[in-house]
N, C-alpha and C positions, 0 to 999 in steps of 0.2 A: 462541418463536422458535427455529428450528433452528440449530445451530452454523454451518453453511455460510452461512446467511442473515445471521447476526450478523457474520461475517467480511466478507461482501460489503458490508454497511452500513458496516463499519469502513473498508474500502478507499476507498469513495466519499467518505465524510466526510473521510478524511485527504488524499486526492489531488485530489478535485474541489472540496470546500468548504474545504480547508486547516484543518480543525479539529484542535487538539492533543488528545492522548489524554485528558487530564483533563476536557476538555469533552465528549468522546464518552462518558466514564464517567458524567458527569452526565446526558447525554441518555438513556443506557440506564437509569439509575436512575429517571428520570421515567417510564419505562415499566415499572417494577417489577423491573428486572434489575439486580442488584449485580455489576458487573464492575470490578475494580480496573484502574488505568492500566496496570500492568505486564502484565496478561493481554492487553489490547488491544495493547500493544507487542509481545508475543510472537507474536501472530497476524500482525502486520505483518512481523516479522523472518522468520517461517516462510514467508510468501509470497515474500519476497525470496530466501530460500535456494532455494525451488522454482523461481523464475524465472531463477536464475543461469545455467543452460545456454543459455537463450535470449539473454541478454545477452551471453554469451561468443561465441555464434554471430554476433550482430550485430557485435560488435567484430572478429571475424576477417573478416567481409565488408567492414567499413570499411577495414581494413588493405590490402585488395586493390585499392582504388580509387586513381587517380592524382590526383584532385582532389575536393574537397568544396565544395558551395555551402551557405552558412549565412545565414539571415536573422536578424539579431540585433535586430530591432525589438521 
């Protein structure tokens, strides 16, 4: 499996299926890939760093609004 594919699987497992890193590590091991929890966590942190400019742009956009509507259901 290519690196980008493994990282994509990690993000889906983390944020769609809410799987902790140790469970993801076990899933990869079941497919013959030994990946420590801290490696998977590093991928996630790297993605967060890469997406930070988008988050900042969204925050700046929110600061310009006069009112927000939130659905807290």
